[in-house]
C-alpha positions, -999 to 999 in steps of 0.1 A, spaced: 522 812 -283 516 786 -313 547 765 -324 553 759 -361 541 724 -355 508 732 -344 504 757 -374 513 727 -398 485 706 -380 459 731 -380 466 738 -420 463 702 -427 430 698 -405 417 730 -428 428 711 -463 412 680 -451 379 696 -444 380 714 -475 387 685 -498 356 665 -481 335 694 -487 347 695 -522 341 655 -527 304 663 -512 297 694 -535 307 670 -566 286 642 -559 258 664 -554 262 678 -587 267 644 -605 232 633 -590 212 667 -596 231 679 -629 249 648 -647 228 617 -638 204 607 -667 165 616 -660 153 581 -661 179 569 -632 170 600 -611 132 587 -614 140 555 -601 162 564 -572 128 564 -553 95 562 -562 59 564 -544 39 543 -566 2 552 -571 -20 526 -551 -55 513 -562 -73 507 -531 -90 470 -534 -125 463 -532 -146 450 -506 -173 423 -513 -199 402 -497 -197 365 -496 -211 359 -529 -186 383 -547 -211 412 -547 -192 447 -546 -197 470 -515 -168 492 -518 -145 499 -550 -121 523 -560 -129 552 -583 -107 577 -601 -124 611 -590 -108 648 -595 -103 671 -569 -104 708 -573 -74 729 -569 -65 766 -571 -29 776 -585 -27 816 -569 -2 831 -592 -26 824 -621 -57 837 -608 -66 872 -619 -101 878 -606 -103 858 -574 -137 870 -565 -154 860 -597 -139 828 -595 -152 825 -559 -189 830 -568 -186 810 -601 -173 779 -580 -195 785 -547 -223 774 -568 -209 744 -583 -191 728 -552 -216 739 -529 -193 761 -507 -196 796 -495 -181 821 -516 -164 835 -482 -151 797 -478 -134 802 -511 -120 836 -507 -102 826 -477 -86 797 -488 -76 821 -516 -62 847 -492 -44 823 -469 -22 807 -497 -1 820 -520 6 789 -543 -9 756 -547 -43 751 -525 -70 722 -528 -103 738 -527 -125 705 -526 -112 671 -525 -127 642 -547 -158 658 -563 -185 639 -584 -178 633 -621 -207 659 -628 -191 686 -607 -156 679 -625 -173 682 -658 -191 714 -652 -155 730 -645 -139 712 -671 -165 732 -695 -160 765 -678 -121 760 -683 -126 753 -720 -145 787 -723 -116 803 -705 -137 813 -673 -118 795 -644 -81 805 -653 -60 792 -622 -84 765 -613 -72 729 -620 -88 694 -617 -61 671 -600 -68 632 -608 -71 614 -574 -82 579 -563 -117 580 -542 -137 554 -526 -174 546 -539 -198 524 -520 -227 511 -547 -251 497 -519 -250 531 -503 -262 527 -465 -262 489 -467 -238 473 -442 -223 507 -438 -211 503 -402 -192 471 -414 -175 489 -442 -169 520 -426 -153 548 -447 -120 564 -458 -105 598 -456 -101 622 -486 -64 605 -487 -80 575 -492 -68 559 -458 -97 537 -438 -114 557 -409 -138 532 -396 -150 496 -400 -132 472 -424 -118 500 -442 -97 512 -412 -90 475 -398 -78 463 -431 -64 493 -444 -28 481 -450 -42 450 -469 -65 470 -489 -40 498 -497 -7 476 -493 21 506 -486 46 505 -514 80 521 -521 106 512 -548 124 515 -581 106 515 -614 71 505 -600 41 530 -611 9 516 -598 0 487 -573 -33 473 -567 -45 463 -534 -62 432 -520 -97 422 -521 -116 414 -488 -147 390 -488 -169 394 -459 -194 370 -446 -223 395 -451 -251 384 -475 -262 415 -494 -298 399 -497 -300 391 -461 -284 425 -451 -312 442 -474 -342 424 -457 -326 430 -420 -322 466 -425 -357 472 -442 -371 453 -408 -349 476 -385 -358 510 -401 -395 498 -399 -388 491 -362 -371 523 -357 -397 546 -373 -427 528 -357 -416 529 -324 -397 562 -325 -369 546 -309 -333 561 -304 -319 530 -321 -323 497 -333 -296 465 -338 -304 436 -355 -276 409 -361 -280 374 -380 -254 348 -376 -248 313 -393 -251 292 -362 -226 265 -370 -198 287 -384 -204 320 -364 -205 339 -396 -224 371 -395 -249 370 -422 -266 406 -413 -255 434 -393 -277 465 -388 -275 494 -370 -301 522 -372 -293 552 -378 -268 545 -401 -251 566 -427 -241 565 -467 -202 562 -466 -203 579 -500 -212 612 -481 -203 605 -442 -192 641 -431 -229 650 -436 -240 625 -408 -237 632 -371 -219 611 -343 -251 592 -338 -254 578 -371 -218 566 -375 -217 549 -341 -208 512 -346 -234 502 -319 -235 464 -320 -197 466 -312 -193 497 -292 -228 500 -271 -228 482 -239 -264 480 -220 -282 457 -195 -295 427 -216 -323 423 -192 -341 390 -193 -328 375 -225 -295 370 -202 -318 343 -183 -309 316 -206 -271 319 -199 -278 323 -160 -299 292 -158 -276 271 -181 -248 281 -161 -265 267 -130 -274 235 -148 -239 229 -162 -222 232 -127 -249 211 -109 -260 239 -86 -301 233 -98 -314 204 -114 -336 203 -147 -366 191 -128 -359 213 -98 -388 233 -81 -390 271 -69 -418 285 -54 -427 321 -65 -454 339 -48 -446 369 -70 -418 382 -50 -383 371 -41 -373 378 -3 -339 376 12 -332 390 48 -298 401 51 -275 402 86 -282 439 89 -318 433 86 -321 449 53 -344 429 29 -338 424 -6 -367 423 -31 -372 413 -65 -407 412 -82 -423 394 -112 -449 409 -134 -471 381 -128 -478 353 -104 -461 321 -114 -461 301 -84 -445 264 -88 -415 270 -114 -390 248 -127 -358 260 -149 -379 254 -182 -407 275 -165 -384 302 -155 -372 305 -192 -410 305 -205 -425 330 -186 -394 348 -180 -395 348 -140 -371 371 -123 -384 355 -91 -376 318 -102 -341 332 -115 -333 349 -82 -341 319 -60 -319 295 -86 -292 317 -83 -289 313 -44 -278 279 -55 -248 286 -73 -216 302 -55 -207 338 -68 -171 327 -79 -186 297 -98 -210 319 -116 -187 346 -124 -162 320 -139 -192 305 -162 -202 339 -173 -165 345 -185 -167 310 -202 -194 325 -224 -173 356 -235 -190 383 -213 -167 410 -198 -140 406 -228 -138 417 -264 -151 388 -288 -118 403 -312 -143 409 -340 -117 429 -365 -133 463 -365 -122 492 -342 -138 502 -308 -150 470 -296 -162 473 -260 -155 444 -233 -187 450 -218 -189 450 -180 -190 420 -154 -173 431 -122 -152 406 -101 -172 389 -75 -151 406 -46 -171 439 -57 -204 422 -59 -232 433 -33 -254 409 -18 -280 418 -44 -252 413 -73 -260 374 -78 -296 375 -82 -299 406 -104 -273 396 -126 -292 361 -127 -320 382 -143 -300 405 -168 -291 436 -145 -257 447 -132 -240 432 -162 -237 453 -195 -227 435 -226 -228 443 -266 -250 426 -290 -220 414 -305 -210 395 -274 -246 384 -268 -252 367 -304 -215 352 -301 -225 335 -264 -258 320 -282 -232 298 -306 -230 278 -274 -266 264 -275 -261 256 -314 -229 242 -313 -233 211 -286 -220 235 -257 -191 252 -279 -185 286 -281 -175 300 -316 -154 331 -324 -177 355 -345 -165 362 -381 -170 391 -403 -144 383 -430 -144 351 -450 -111 354 -469 -86 378 -485 -77 375 -523 -52 391 -542 -51 412 -573 -46 381 -594 -75 361 -576 -53 338 -554 -65 333 -519 -40 349 -497 -58 342 -463 -91 322 -450 -108 329 -420 -122 294 -411 -149 281 -384 -128 289 -349 -141 271 -318 -130 288 -286 -136 264 -259 -165 243 -245 -186 259 -221 -214 233 -216 -220 195 -221 -239 185 -251 -268 175 -230 -271 211 -211 -268 228 -240 -300 208 -258 -320 212 -227 -314 250 -227 -327 251 -265 -358 230 -254 -364 253 -225 -363 282 -250 -387 266 -274 -413 266 -247 -412 303 -246 -430 303 -281 -457 283 -269 -491 298 -259 -482 309 -222 -445 320 -233 -435 352 -237 -419 347 -271 -454 333 -286 -458 361 -308 -427 349 -329 -442 316 -341 -442 304 -376 -459 273 -385 -443 244 -389 -407 257 -378 -393 250 -341 -377 280 -326 -360 284 -298 -361 322 -281 -362 344 -248 -374 381 -247 -359 407 -225 -373 439 -216 -344 458 -195 -349 493 -179 -319 519 -184 -301 533 -155 -307 571 -154 -271 585 -149 -284 617 -131 -306 600 -103 -285 566 -100 -320 548 -104 -336 529 -130 -354 549 -155 -391 549 -157 -392 555 -193 -361 545 -209 -363 506 -218 -344 483 -237 -365 457 -256 -351 426 -272 -354 394 -289 -329 362 -294 -341 335 -315 -322 302 -328 -337 279 -356 -345 253 -362 -345 237 -329 -334 206 -336 -307 213 -361 -299 254 -355 -290 270 -388 -295 307 -379 -292 331 -348 -309 366 -350 -306 388 -321 -332 421 -324 -324 451 -301 -344 482 -295 -331 507 -277 -359 534 -258 -391 527 -277 -416 553 -271 -449 532 -270 -448 497 -261 -417 483 -243 -419 445 -239 -395 426 -259 -420 398 -267 -447 425 -282 -424 446 -302 -391 428 -309 -408 393 -314 -427 407 -348 -397 421 -360 -378 386 -359 -406 368 -373 -406 390 -404 -367 385 -409 -374 345 -400 -398 341 -427 -376 353 -452 -346 334 -440 -367 303 -441 -374 306 -478 -339 319 -486 -320 294 -468 -342 266 -480 -350 257 -442 -376 227 -442 -408 233 -424 -431 205 -409 -460 217 -431 -441 212 -463 -456 187 -485 -428 162 -496 -436 146 -531 -420 114 -544 -407 123 -580 -398 99 -607 -360 94 -619 -367 118 -648 -381 154 -638 -397 177 -661 -391 212 -652 -418 242 -665 -392 266 -676 -399 303 -689 -384 290 -726 -419 280 -733 -433 317 -736 -443 320 -773 -462 348 -795 -498 344 -789 -497 332 -753 -500 352 -723 -473 364 -701 -469 343 -669 -465 356 -630 -426 353 -626 -428 367 -589 -405 351 -565 -386 333 -592 -351 330 -590 -326 345 -615 -313 311 -627 -352 303 -634 -351 335 -661 -322 322 -681 -337 304 -706 -359 336 -714 -325 353 -726 -323 327 -756 -360 337 -771 -359 356 -806 -392 372 -806 -389 392 -776 -363 416 -763 -357 404 -726 -340 426 -700 -333 411 -667 -323 437 -638 -306 427 -605 -303 398 -587 -318 375 -560 -359 369 -570 -384 386 -589 -402 414 -575 -417 429 -607 -420 425 -644 -433 444 -673 -457 432 -691 -478 423 -661 -492 385 -659 -517 376 -681 -508 402 -711 -507 390 -746 -475 386 -760 -467 399 -794 -435 399 -817 -410 421 -809 -425 431 -771 -400 441 -745 -401 422 -714 -385 436 -682 -380 417 -652 -365 433 -619 -352 411 -594 -340 420 -554 
């Protein structure tokens, strides 16, 4: 039975709770009813964020934010769903059933299609003005536009309908491009700009060459990378098949795959330059050491089993230089007997094999380099010639920086700098040496050995360019058939690694052709692709050739510029001229001059030799 004291305590407790409830209700009423509108809005705010642009090394825009409309429906206002669905299906490229299902499954607001094109939005706007799409609304949102379309698509990546990065740089630098923000009085913020190391002009030429190789060889894929040898900056990054990030949902997974970073494969004979240089560095073999090759490497094991590795040709007496020049499997195998497996493994790790390079894009593979304790008796000679090890294209081209930098490995770079909306540099990504792998002497010897591969007897002779010293190595690797556990007789990976000029390396180019259907040797199908790209790069980068004629000019130089074009004269041939050369044309009063694009002149109107008349329109196109 409760006492009077207990009853008083209960009464006080109930009154205390009631008081707390009254205070809370009062405060809530104050916030919702009596608080001024402006103060309510300033309590918490999610501002509009305009995503920053992605640009190439020269400031060419590769990705930019655009304001687009999304199509939505407010179901209470739609009087004739079937009629609305019929009209919208034609405009939006959706089936009538898809639209009706959205109508049926929602009773209020529903998006029908996000981020439609301006043309589509204009069509809907026109119909709404005629009162034909009651209840259908256009909701403004920020979208993403890629003006160069497929160009560098795997580097850029893409964004989803919510303007969030889903691949490439868009994903890795999502919070840099679109900084998260919440606060008082903020209506809109602008994201930072990301400048890449990619050069659009180089990227265009490489992509064109890759597509030609892809189609000509009916290949499964083609990868081409071009890197600045002294800095590790990637100038061109191509993977075919590729995709248009403006419309990425219409592509299959194969096209979206970032192969240079995620595809692992046995590199084949290209790997011999890393094997042989490792053996020279450790003193396991000497530069002038000789190995006899009768066409077959044989090693008898204690259990009586014999390991055999064959060469395509009979090379007989080979040195390390000759092993590289003719790509002797037998010579590489005999050389591998001179180095211990633990030392060999350590050297290959020094090159960066078996671990990611750290390139800032998602999904990078570490490749495959097994621990020595798991190696079989056959592993060391087969690894020496590029089997039983898996790499990515980015790993291999990065490892090649060792030869171009006196033995020092550089970290590959795809981003140059981050710039604020106001134009201030927030962060720069300078040249980043990782470690010394080879002595300067061995690095120089390796380049010299690779240069002999472009000689008449070398496997890389089809890549020769008159007047240019090129250090190169070809590769032709069989691909393991996962069903049989044996190497396929039909599936090969053909490749070519080139560094030039040999005496002062400026560029590294690596070409990979996966599963060519006709010819398979890297020296025959990948070398010509390399040559085509290099011919452009030599001109574009101003790399001197031995065949170039050097003139001694007087102190004053007179330059013949297009400003001398006049009425009555004939139109000169401007093909190959740079944009800077053409600028004086814009000052001409007698003609209407229109210069389109950037780079170098590829076409002109009127044609060369045409007589010029006053008021004539001159159009010049550059790429």
